[in-house]
CHARMM-style PDB file with segment names, atoms N, HN, CA, C and O in Angstrom:
ATOM      1  N   MET     1       0.704 -17.022  -8.168  1.00  0.00      PROA
ATOM      2  CA  MET     1       1.431 -17.721  -7.129  1.00  0.00      PROA
ATOM      3  C   MET     1       0.974 -19.172  -7.123  1.00  0.00      PROA
ATOM      4  O   MET     1      -0.217 -19.471  -7.208  1.00  0.00      PROA
ATOM      5  N   TYR     2       1.943 -20.055  -7.021  1.00  0.00      PROA
ATOM      6  HN  TYR     2       2.911 -19.812  -6.952  1.00  0.00      PROA
ATOM      7  CA  TYR     2       1.675 -21.489  -6.948  1.00  0.00      PROA
ATOM      8  C   TYR     2       2.280 -22.030  -5.657  1.00  0.00      PROA
ATOM      9  O   TYR     2       3.164 -21.414  -5.063  1.00  0.00      PROA
ATOM     10  N   PHE     3       1.790 -23.191  -5.237  1.00  0.00      PROA
ATOM     11  HN  PHE     3       1.072 -23.692  -5.720  1.00  0.00      PROA
ATOM     12  CA  PHE     3       2.310 -23.824  -4.029  1.00  0.00      PROA
ATOM     13  C   PHE     3       3.171 -25.019  -4.409  1.00  0.00      PROA
ATOM     14  O   PHE     3       2.852 -25.732  -5.361  1.00  0.00      PROA
ATOM     15  N   PRO     4       4.266 -25.248  -3.673  1.00  0.00      PROA
ATOM     16  CA  PRO     4       5.187 -26.333  -4.021  1.00  0.00      PROA
ATOM     17  C   PRO     4       4.506 -27.697  -3.975  1.00  0.00      PROA
ATOM     18  O   PRO     4       3.643 -27.959  -3.137  1.00  0.00      PROA
ATOM     19  N   GLY     5       4.921 -28.548  -4.896  1.00  0.00      PROA
ATOM     20  HN  GLY     5       5.623 -28.335  -5.576  1.00  0.00      PROA
ATOM     21  CA  GLY     5       4.450 -29.923  -4.905  1.00  0.00      PROA
ATOM     22  C   GLY     5       3.081 -30.130  -5.518  1.00  0.00      PROA
ATOM     23  O   GLY     5       2.547 -31.237  -5.443  1.00  0.00      PROA
ATOM     24  N   ASP     6       2.491 -29.106  -6.124  1.00  0.00      PROA
ATOM     25  HN  ASP     6       2.926 -28.207  -6.185  1.00  0.00      PROA
ATOM     26  CA  ASP     6       1.164 -29.253  -6.730  1.00  0.00      PROA
ATOM     27  C   ASP     6       1.245 -30.282  -7.862  1.00  0.00      PROA
ATOM     28  O   ASP     6       2.038 -30.109  -8.788  1.00  0.00      PROA
ATOM     29  N   PRO     7       0.449 -31.335  -7.805  1.00  0.00      PROA
ATOM     30  CA  PRO     7       0.532 -32.384  -8.829  1.00  0.00      PROA
ATOM     31  C   PRO     7      -0.018 -31.949 -10.189  1.00  0.00      PROA
ATOM     32  O   PRO     7       0.122 -32.675 -11.174  1.00  0.00      PROA
ATOM     33  N   LEU     8      -0.637 -30.778 -10.247  1.00  0.00      PROA
ATOM     34  HN  LEU     8      -0.750 -30.189  -9.447  1.00  0.00      PROA
ATOM     35  CA  LEU     8      -1.231 -30.319 -11.507  1.00  0.00      PROA
ATOM     36  C   LEU     8      -0.370 -29.307 -12.260  1.00  0.00      PROA
ATOM     37  O   LEU     8      -0.824 -28.733 -13.249  1.00  0.00      PROA
ATOM     38  N   PHE     9       0.867 -29.079 -11.809  1.00  0.00      PROA
ATOM     39  HN  PHE     9       1.236 -29.546 -11.005  1.00  0.00      PROA
ATOM     40  CA  PHE     9       1.767 -28.146 -12.501  1.00  0.00      PROA
ATOM     41  C   PHE     9       1.844 -28.437 -13.996  1.00  0.00      PROA
ATOM     42  O   PHE     9       1.773 -27.517 -14.810  1.00  0.00      PROA
ATOM     43  N   ALA    10       1.985 -29.684 -14.355  1.00  0.00      PROA
ATOM     44  HN  ALA    10       2.043 -30.431 -13.693  1.00  0.00      PROA
ATOM     45  CA  ALA    10       2.169 -30.062 -15.761  1.00  0.00      PROA
ATOM     46  C   ALA    10       0.956 -29.725 -16.616  1.00  0.00      PROA
ATOM     47  O   ALA    10       1.072 -29.665 -17.840  1.00  0.00      PROA
ATOM     48  N   TYR    11      -0.195 -29.504 -16.008  1.00  0.00      PROA
ATOM     49  HN  TYR    11      -0.288 -29.553 -15.014  1.00  0.00      PROA
ATOM     50  CA  TYR    11      -1.428 -29.233 -16.746  1.00  0.00      PROA
ATOM     51  C   TYR    11      -1.844 -27.762 -16.711  1.00  0.00      PROA
ATOM     52  O   TYR    11      -2.834 -27.384 -17.337  1.00  0.00      PROA
ATOM     53  N   ASP    12      -1.098 -26.937 -15.989  1.00  0.00      PROA
ATOM     54  HN  ASP    12      -0.293 -27.244 -15.480  1.00  0.00      PROA
ATOM     55  CA  ASP    12      -1.464 -25.534 -15.855  1.00  0.00      PROA
ATOM     56  C   ASP    12      -0.959 -24.745 -17.064  1.00  0.00      PROA
ATOM     57  O   ASP    12       0.253 -24.643 -17.258  1.00  0.00      PROA
ATOM     58  N   PRO    13      -1.855 -24.188 -17.881  1.00  0.00      PROA
ATOM     59  CA  PRO    13      -1.405 -23.516 -19.105  1.00  0.00      PROA
ATOM     60  C   PRO    13      -0.594 -22.251 -18.844  1.00  0.00      PROA
ATOM     61  O   PRO    13       0.293 -21.921 -19.632  1.00  0.00      PROA
ATOM     62  N   ILE    14      -0.874 -21.544 -17.769  1.00  0.00      PROA
ATOM     63  HN  ILE    14      -1.594 -21.812 -17.129  1.00  0.00      PROA
ATOM     64  CA  ILE    14      -0.104 -20.334 -17.485  1.00  0.00      PROA
ATOM     65  C   ILE    14       1.302 -20.704 -17.045  1.00  0.00      PROA
ATOM     66  O   ILE    14       2.274 -20.157 -17.566  1.00  0.00      PROA
ATOM     67  N   LEU    15       1.427 -21.616 -16.104  1.00  0.00      PROA
ATOM     68  HN  LEU    15       0.637 -22.061 -15.681  1.00  0.00      PROA
ATOM     69  CA  LEU    15       2.747 -22.030 -15.636  1.00  0.00      PROA
ATOM     70  C   LEU    15       3.563 -22.632 -16.785  1.00  0.00      PROA
ATOM     71  O   LEU    15       4.762 -22.374 -16.893  1.00  0.00      PROA
ATOM     72  N   GLN    16       2.930 -23.420 -17.630  1.00  0.00      PROA
ATOM     73  HN  GLN    16       1.956 -23.630 -17.543  1.00  0.00      PROA
ATOM     74  CA  GLN    16       3.650 -24.053 -18.739  1.00  0.00      PROA
ATOM     75  C   GLN    16       4.026 -23.062 -19.832  1.00  0.00      PROA
ATOM     76  O   GLN    16       4.907 -23.353 -20.641  1.00  0.00      PROA
ATOM     77  N   SER    17       3.387 -21.905 -19.876  1.00  0.00      PROA
ATOM     78  HN  SER    17       2.671 -21.669 -19.218  1.00  0.00      PROA
ATOM     79  CA  SER    17       3.743 -20.903 -20.885  1.00  0.00      PROA
ATOM     80  C   SER    17       5.039 -20.176 -20.538  1.00  0.00      PROA
ATOM     81  O   SER    17       5.624 -19.515 -21.396  1.00  0.00      PROA
ATOM     82  N   VAL    18       5.491 -20.289 -19.302  1.00  0.00      PROA
ATOM     83  HN  VAL    18       5.017 -20.826 -18.604  1.00  0.00      PROA
ATOM     84  CA  VAL    18       6.755 -19.693 -18.875  1.00  0.00      PROA
ATOM     85  C   VAL    18       7.858 -20.700 -19.202  1.00  0.00      PROA
ATOM     86  O   VAL    18       7.966 -21.744 -18.559  1.00  0.00      PROA
ATOM     87  N   THR    19       8.670 -20.381 -20.201  1.00  0.00      PROA
ATOM     88  HN  THR    19       8.583 -19.532 -20.724  1.00  0.00      PROA
ATOM     89  CA  THR    19       9.663 -21.351 -20.680  1.00  0.00      PROA
ATOM     90  C   THR    19      10.982 -21.325 -19.909  1.00  0.00      PROA
ATOM     91  O   THR    19      11.731 -22.302 -19.942  1.00  0.00      PROA
ATOM     92  N   ASP    20      11.273 -20.237 -19.224  1.00  0.00      PROA
ATOM     93  HN  ASP    20      10.664 -19.444 -19.197  1.00  0.00      PROA
ATOM     94  CA  ASP    20      12.509 -20.130 -18.438  1.00  0.00      PROA
ATOM     95  C   ASP    20      12.307 -20.837 -17.098  1.00  0.00      PROA
ATOM     96  O   ASP    20      11.439 -20.451 -16.315  1.00  0.00      PROA
ATOM     97  N   ASP    21      13.107 -21.869 -16.835  1.00  0.00      PROA
ATOM     98  HN  ASP    21      13.812 -22.182 -17.471  1.00  0.00      PROA
ATOM     99  CA  ASP    21      12.965 -22.653 -15.595  1.00  0.00      PROA
ATOM    100  C   ASP    21      13.104 -21.792 -14.341  1.00  0.00      PROA
ATOM    101  O   ASP    21      12.374 -21.989 -13.370  1.00  0.00      PROA
ATOM    102  N   ALA    22      14.044 -20.832 -14.358  1.00  0.00      PROA
ATOM    103  HN  ALA    22      14.637 -20.672 -15.147  1.00  0.00      PROA
ATOM    104  CA  ALA    22      14.244 -19.971 -13.190  1.00  0.00      PROA
ATOM    105  C   ALA    22      13.027 -19.074 -12.972  1.00  0.00      PROA
ATOM    106  O   ALA    22      12.611 -18.865 -11.832  1.00  0.00      PROA
ATOM    107  N   ALA    23      12.460 -18.550 -14.036  1.00  0.00      PROA
ATOM    108  HN  ALA    23      12.797 -18.720 -14.962  1.00  0.00      PROA
ATOM    109  CA  ALA    23      11.269 -17.698 -13.925  1.00  0.00      PROA
ATOM    110  C   ALA    23      10.082 -18.515 -13.428  1.00  0.00      PROA
ATOM    111  O   ALA    23       9.288 -18.038 -12.618  1.00  0.00      PROA
ATOM    112  N   ARG    24       9.965 -19.745 -13.916  1.00  0.00      PROA
ATOM    113  HN  ARG    24      10.610 -20.133 -14.574  1.00  0.00      PROA
ATOM    114  CA  ARG    24       8.878 -20.619 -13.464  1.00  0.00      PROA
ATOM    115  C   ARG    24       9.038 -20.914 -11.972  1.00  0.00      PROA
ATOM    116  O   ARG    24       8.051 -20.921 -11.236  1.00  0.00      PROA
ATOM    117  N   ALA    25      10.252 -21.155 -11.526  1.00  0.00      PROA
ATOM    118  HN  ALA    25      11.054 -21.149 -12.124  1.00  0.00      PROA
ATOM    119  CA  ALA    25      10.503 -21.452 -10.107  1.00  0.00      PROA
ATOM    120  C   ALA    25      10.140 -20.263  -9.220  1.00  0.00      PROA
ATOM    121  O   ALA    25       9.714 -20.450  -8.080  1.00  0.00      PROA
ATOM    122  N   ARG    26      10.306 -19.034  -9.738  1.00  0.00      PROA
ATOM    123  HN  ARG    26      10.652 -18.883 -10.664  1.00  0.00      PROA
ATOM    124  CA  ARG    26       9.960 -17.842  -8.947  1.00  0.00      PROA
ATOM    125  C   ARG    26       8.460 -17.682  -8.768  1.00  0.00      PROA
ATOM    126  O   ARG    26       8.026 -16.887  -7.934  1.00  0.00      PROA
ATOM    127  N   LEU    27       7.663 -18.411  -9.525  1.00  0.00      PROA
ATOM    128  HN  LEU    27       8.015 -19.056 -10.202  1.00  0.00      PROA
ATOM    129  CA  LEU    27       6.208 -18.351  -9.374  1.00  0.00      PROA
ATOM    130  C   LEU    27       5.698 -19.269  -8.264  1.00  0.00      PROA
ATOM    131  O   LEU    27       4.520 -19.221  -7.909  1.00  0.00      PROA
ATOM    132  N   VAL    28       6.576 -20.097  -7.721  1.00  0.00      PROA
ATOM    133  HN  VAL    28       7.533 -20.136  -8.009  1.00  0.00      PROA
ATOM    134  CA  VAL    28       6.199 -21.064  -6.681  1.00  0.00      PROA
ATOM    135  C   VAL    28       6.618 -20.518  -5.315  1.00  0.00      PROA
ATOM    136  O   VAL    28       7.786 -20.200  -5.095  1.00  0.00      PROA
ATOM    137  N   ALA    29       5.658 -20.416  -4.412  1.00  0.00      PROA
ATOM    138  HN  ALA    29       4.709 -20.674  -4.591  1.00  0.00      PROA
ATOM    139  CA  ALA    29       5.928 -19.917  -3.063  1.00  0.00      PROA
ATOM    140  C   ALA    29       6.789 -20.915  -2.296  1.00  0.00      PROA
ATOM    141  O   ALA    29       6.819 -22.102  -2.623  1.00  0.00      PROA
ATOM    142  N   ALA    30       7.479 -20.431  -1.287  1.00  0.00      PROA
ATOM    143  HN  ALA    30       7.454 -19.467  -1.022  1.00  0.00      PROA
ATOM    144  CA  ALA    30       8.318 -21.282  -0.446  1.00  0.00      PROA
ATOM    145  C   ALA    30       7.683 -21.410   0.942  1.00  0.00      PROA
ATOM    146  O   ALA    30       7.244 -20.419   1.527  1.00  0.00      PROA
ATOM    147  N   TYR    31       7.642 -22.625   1.454  1.00  0.00      PROA
ATOM    148  HN  TYR    31       7.999 -23.429   0.979  1.00  0.00      PROA
ATOM    149  CA  TYR    31       7.133 -22.839   2.811  1.00  0.00      PROA
ATOM    150  C   TYR    31       8.003 -22.072   3.793  1.00  0.00      PROA
ATOM    151  O   TYR    31       9.230 -22.112   3.706  1.00  0.00      PROA
ATOM    152  N   ASP    32       7.370 -21.376   4.725  1.00  0.00      PROA
ATOM    153  HN  ASP    32       6.373 -21.343   4.796  1.00  0.00      PROA
ATOM    154  CA  ASP    32       8.088 -20.611   5.742  1.00  0.00      PROA
ATOM    155  C   ASP    32       7.535 -20.986   7.113  1.00  0.00      PROA
ATOM    156  O   ASP    32       6.440 -20.571   7.492  1.00  0.00      PROA
ATOM    157  N   HSD    33       8.306 -21.773   7.841  1.00  0.00      PROA
ATOM    158  HN  HSD    33       9.195 -22.110   7.533  1.00  0.00      PROA
ATOM    159  CA  HSD    33       7.857 -22.270   9.142  1.00  0.00      PROA
ATOM    160  C   HSD    33       7.544 -21.128  10.111  1.00  0.00      PROA
ATOM    161  O   HSD    33       6.637 -21.242  10.935  1.00  0.00      PROA
ATOM    162  N   ASP    34       8.298 -20.026  10.010  1.00  0.00      PROA
ATOM    163  HN  ASP    34       9.034 -19.933   9.340  1.00  0.00      PROA
ATOM    164  CA  ASP    34       8.071 -18.901  10.927  1.00  0.00      PROA
ATOM    165  C   ASP    34       6.728 -18.209  10.683  1.00  0.00      PROA
ATOM    166  O   ASP    34       6.210 -17.544  11.580  1.00  0.00      PROA
ATOM    167  N   LEU    35       6.168 -18.353   9.505  1.00  0.00      PROA
ATOM    168  HN  LEU    35       6.589 -18.894   8.777  1.00  0.00      PROA
ATOM    169  CA  LEU    35       4.866 -17.763   9.201  1.00  0.00      PROA
ATOM    170  C   LEU    35       3.705 -18.711   9.488  1.00  0.00      PROA
ATOM    171  O   LEU    35       2.543 -18.310   9.432  1.00  0.00      PROA
ATOM    172  N   THR    36       4.019 -19.955   9.793  1.00  0.00      PROA
ATOM    173  HN  THR    36       4.963 -20.281   9.839  1.00  0.00      PROA
ATOM    174  CA  THR    36       3.000 -20.973  10.029  1.00  0.00      PROA
ATOM    175  C   THR    36       2.403 -20.833  11.423  1.00  0.00      PROA
ATOM    176  O   THR    36       3.115 -20.575  12.393  1.00  0.00      PROA
ATOM    177  N   THR    37       1.087 -21.006  11.509  1.00  0.00      PROA
ATOM    178  HN  THR    37       0.509 -21.215  10.720  1.00  0.00      PROA
ATOM    179  CA  THR    37       0.388 -21.046  12.788  1.00  0.00      PROA
ATOM    180  C   THR    37      -0.027 -22.492  13.006  1.00  0.00      PROA
ATOM    181  O   THR    37      -0.898 -22.988  12.291  1.00  0.00      PROA
ATOM    182  N   PRO    38       0.574 -23.190  13.982  1.00  0.00      PROA
ATOM    183  CA  PRO    38       0.262 -24.601  14.190  1.00  0.00      PROA
ATOM    184  C   PRO    38      -1.238 -24.866  14.320  1.00  0.00      PROA
ATOM    185  O   PRO    38      -1.963 -24.129  14.989  1.00  0.00      PROA
ATOM    186  N   GLU    39      -1.679 -25.928  13.668  1.00  0.00      PROA
ATOM    187  HN  GLU    39      -1.091 -26.527  13.124  1.00  0.00      PROA
ATOM    188  CA  GLU    39      -3.068 -26.378  13.677  1.00  0.00      PROA
ATOM    189  C   GLU    39      -4.048 -25.341  13.132  1.00  0.00      PROA
ATOM    190  O   GLU    39      -5.252 -25.440  13.367  1.00  0.00      PROA
ATOM    191  N   HSD    40      -3.528 -24.338  12.399  1.00  0.00      PROA
ATOM    192  HN  HSD    40      -2.550 -24.258  12.209  1.00  0.00      PROA
ATOM    193  CA  HSD    40      -4.412 -23.315  11.848  1.00  0.00      PROA
ATOM    194  C   HSD    40      -4.083 -23.017  10.383  1.00  0.00      PROA
ATOM    195  O   HSD    40      -4.964 -23.085   9.526  1.00  0.00      PROA
ATOM    196  N   ALA    41      -2.819 -22.687  10.089  1.00  0.00      PROA
ATOM    197  HN  ALA    41      -2.103 -22.632  10.785  1.00  0.00      PROA
ATOM    198  CA  ALA    41      -2.470 -22.283   8.729  1.00  0.00      PROA
ATOM    199  C   ALA    41      -0.996 -22.533   8.446  1.00  0.00      PROA
ATOM    200  O   ALA    41      -0.136 -22.324   9.301  1.00  0.00      PROA
ATOM    201  N   LEU    42      -0.725 -22.985   7.227  1.00  0.00      PROA
ATOM    202  HN  LEU    42      -1.424 -23.156   6.532  1.00  0.00      PROA
ATOM    203  CA  LEU    42       0.652 -23.098   6.770  1.00  0.00      PROA
ATOM    204  C   LEU    42       1.086 -21.745   6.228  1.00  0.00      PROA
ATOM    205  O   LEU    42       0.303 -21.055   5.575  1.00  0.00      PROA
ATOM    206  N   GLY    43       2.326 -21.364   6.494  1.00  0.00      PROA
ATOM    207  HN  GLY    43       2.962 -21.924   7.024  1.00  0.00      PROA
ATOM    208  CA  GLY    43       2.841 -20.080   6.018  1.00  0.00      PROA
ATOM    209  C   GLY    43       3.738 -20.262   4.811  1.00  0.00      PROA
ATOM    210  O   GLY    43       4.571 -21.168   4.773  1.00  0.00      PROA
ATOM    211  N   TYR    44       3.565 -19.403   3.834  1.00  0.00      PROA
ATOM    212  HN  TYR    44       2.888 -18.668   3.865  1.00  0.00      PROA
ATOM    213  CA  TYR    44       4.383 -19.426   2.614  1.00  0.00      PROA
ATOM    214  C   TYR    44       4.869 -18.025   2.333  1.00  0.00      PROA
ATOM    215  O   TYR    44       4.210 -17.042   2.671  1.00  0.00      PROA
ATOM    216  N   ARG    45       6.027 -17.945   1.713  1.00  0.00      PROA
ATOM    217  HN  ARG    45       6.563 -18.743   1.439  1.00  0.00      PROA
ATOM    218  CA  ARG    45       6.600 -16.660   1.319  1.00  0.00      PROA
ATOM    219  C   ARG    45       6.685 -16.643  -0.203  1.00  0.00      PROA
ATOM    220  O   ARG    45       7.157 -17.594  -0.827  1.00  0.00      PROA
ATOM    221  N   TRP    46       6.215 -15.538  -0.787  1.00  0.00      PROA
ATOM    222  HN  TRP    46       5.832 -14.766  -0.280  1.00  0.00      PROA
ATOM    223  CA  TRP    46       6.291 -15.358  -2.228  1.00  0.00      PROA
ATOM    224  C   TRP    46       6.652 -13.914  -2.483  1.00  0.00      PROA
ATOM    225  O   TRP    46       5.817 -13.019  -2.351  1.00  0.00      PROA
ATOM    226  N   ASP    47       7.898 -13.693  -2.849  1.00  0.00      PROA
ATOM    227  HN  ASP    47       8.576 -14.420  -2.956  1.00  0.00      PROA
ATOM    228  CA  ASP    47       8.384 -12.341  -3.088  1.00  0.00      PROA
ATOM    229  C   ASP    47       8.170 -11.975  -4.550  1.00  0.00      PROA
ATOM    230  O   ASP    47       8.480 -12.765  -5.442  1.00  0.00      PROA
ATOM    231  N   ILE    48       7.648 -10.797  -4.796  1.00  0.00      PROA
ATOM    232  HN  ILE    48       7.395 -10.156  -4.072  1.00  0.00      PROA
ATOM    233  CA  ILE    48       7.426 -10.302  -6.149  1.00  0.00      PROA
ATOM    234  C   ILE    48       8.541  -9.318  -6.479  1.00  0.00      PROA
ATOM    235  O   ILE    48       8.767  -8.358  -5.742  1.00  0.00      PROA
ATOM    236  N   VAL    49       9.239  -9.559  -7.589  1.00  0.00      PROA
ATOM    237  HN  VAL    49       9.055 -10.339  -8.187  1.00  0.00      PROA
ATOM    238  CA  VAL    49      10.291  -8.664  -8.064  1.00  0.00      PROA
ATOM    239  C   VAL    49       9.726  -7.916  -9.262  1.00  0.00      PROA
ATOM    240  O   VAL    49       9.317  -8.543 -10.240  1.00  0.00      PROA
ATOM    241  N   LEU    50       9.695  -6.596  -9.204  1.00  0.00      PROA
ATOM    242  HN  LEU    50      10.027  -6.087  -8.410  1.00  0.00      PROA
ATOM    243  CA  LEU    50       9.022  -5.805 -10.232  1.00  0.00      PROA
ATOM    244  C   LEU    50       9.857  -5.544 -11.481  1.00  0.00      PROA
ATOM    245  O   LEU    50       9.291  -5.366 -12.560  1.00  0.00      PROA
ATOM    246  N   ASP    51      11.178  -5.514 -11.372  1.00  0.00      PROA
ATOM    247  HN  ASP    51      11.638  -5.659 -10.496  1.00  0.00      PROA
ATOM    248  CA  ASP    51      11.988  -5.161 -12.535  1.00  0.00      PROA
ATOM    249  C   ASP    51      13.350  -5.836 -12.448  1.00  0.00      PROA
ATOM    250  O   ASP    51      13.787  -6.251 -11.374  1.00  0.00      PROA
ATOM    251  N   GLY    52      14.010  -5.937 -13.589  1.00  0.00      PROA
ATOM    252  HN  GLY    52      13.655  -5.600 -14.461  1.00  0.00      PROA
ATOM    253  CA  GLY    52      15.350  -6.495 -13.643  1.00  0.00      PROA
ATOM    254  C   GLY    52      15.343  -7.939 -14.101  1.00  0.00      PROA
ATOM    255  O   GLY    52      14.290  -8.488 -14.424  1.00  0.00      PROA
ATOM    256  N   PRO    53      16.519  -8.558 -14.130  1.00  0.00      PROA
ATOM    257  CA  PRO    53      16.638  -9.921 -14.659  1.00  0.00      PROA
ATOM    258  C   PRO    53      15.907 -10.969 -13.822  1.00  0.00      PROA
ATOM    259  O   PRO    53      15.577 -12.037 -14.338  1.00  0.00      PROA
ATOM    260  N   ALA    54      15.650 -10.695 -12.565  1.00  0.00      PROA
ATOM    261  HN  ALA    54      15.918  -9.828 -12.146  1.00  0.00      PROA
ATOM    262  CA  ALA    54      14.935 -11.661 -11.702  1.00  0.00      PROA
ATOM    263  C   ALA    54      13.481 -11.253 -11.488  1.00  0.00      PROA
ATOM    264  O   ALA    54      12.850 -11.683 -10.523  1.00  0.00      PROA
ATOM    265  N   ALA    55      12.944 -10.420 -12.391  1.00  0.00      PROA
ATOM    266  HN  ALA    55      13.456 -10.070 -13.176  1.00  0.00      PROA
ATOM    267  CA  ALA    55      11.569  -9.943 -12.245  1.00  0.00      PROA
ATOM    268  C   ALA    55      10.606 -11.122 -12.296  1.00  0.00      PROA
ATOM    269  O   ALA    55      10.811 -12.079 -13.042  1.00  0.00      PROA
ATOM    270  N   THR    56       9.555 -11.035 -11.491  1.00  0.00      PROA
ATOM    271  HN  THR    56       9.388 -10.257 -10.885  1.00  0.00      PROA
ATOM    272  CA  THR    56       8.513 -12.050 -11.483  1.00  0.00      PROA
ATOM    273  C   THR    56       7.739 -11.984 -12.804  1.00  0.00      PROA
ATOM    274  O   THR    56       7.339 -10.905 -13.239  1.00  0.00      PROA
ATOM    275  N   TRP    57       7.537 -13.113 -13.424  1.00  0.00      PROA
ATOM    276  HN  TRP    57       7.863 -13.990 -13.071  1.00  0.00      PROA
ATOM    277  CA  TRP    57       6.844 -13.161 -14.702  1.00  0.00      PROA
ATOM    278  C   TRP    57       5.389 -12.738 -14.534  1.00  0.00      PROA
ATOM    279  O   TRP    57       4.720 -13.143 -13.583  1.00  0.00      PROA
ATOM    280  N   ILE    58       4.903 -11.916 -15.470  1.00  0.00      PROA
ATOM    281  HN  ILE    58       5.446 -11.587 -16.243  1.00  0.00      PROA
ATOM    282  CA  ILE    58       3.489 -11.539 -15.505  1.00  0.00      PROA
ATOM    283  C   ILE    58       3.015 -11.621 -16.940  1.00  0.00      PROA
ATOM    284  O   ILE    58       3.817 -11.541 -17.870  1.00  0.00      PROA
ATOM    285  N   GLU    59       1.713 -11.779 -17.124  1.00  0.00      PROA
ATOM    286  HN  GLU    59       1.062 -11.844 -16.368  1.00  0.00      PROA
ATOM    287  CA  GLU    59       1.154 -11.770 -18.459  1.00  0.00      PROA
ATOM    288  C   GLU    59       1.219 -10.351 -19.009  1.00  0.00      PROA
ATOM    289  O   GLU    59       0.832  -9.401 -18.329  1.00  0.00      PROA
ATOM    290  N   GLU    60       1.698 -10.207 -20.218  1.00  0.00      PROA
ATOM    291  HN  GLU    60       2.012 -10.979 -20.771  1.00  0.00      PROA
ATOM    292  CA  GLU    60       1.765  -8.884 -20.846  1.00  0.00      PROA
ATOM    293  C   GLU    60       0.371  -8.452 -21.275  1.00  0.00      PROA
ATOM    294  O   GLU    60      -0.439  -9.280 -21.692  1.00  0.00      PROA
ATOM    295  N   GLY    61       0.093  -7.169 -21.174  1.00  0.00      PROA
ATOM    296  HN  GLY    61       0.751  -6.497 -20.835  1.00  0.00      PROA
ATOM    297  CA  GLY    61      -1.155  -6.615 -21.640  1.00  0.00      PROA
ATOM    298  C   GLY    61      -2.339  -6.851 -20.726  1.00  0.00      PROA
ATOM    299  O   GLY    61      -3.480  -6.657 -21.146  1.00  0.00      PROA
ATOM    300  N   ARG    62      -2.109  -7.254 -19.515  1.00  0.00      PROA
ATOM    301  HN  ARG    62      -1.182  -7.411 -19.175  1.00  0.00      PROA
ATOM    302  CA  ARG    62      -3.227  -7.482 -18.572  1.00  0.00      PROA
ATOM    303  C   ARG    62      -3.271  -6.389 -17.558  1.00  0.00      PROA
ATOM    304  OT1 ARG    62      -4.134  -6.396 -16.680  1.00  0.00      PROA
TER     305      ARG     62
END
């Protein structure tokens, strides 16, 4: 899971190994205001899809 706007995306070898732009985008969590606790924690949503064409990318053999 990655957080949006990370300035180090271009240097991350795992993220850069995912060549499909849509699959790479699914690895980035989305800010969710409803999950945020003011002055305590920012809330993010990251849904994992286990199978099918929109499956979340995982390293094979791990």
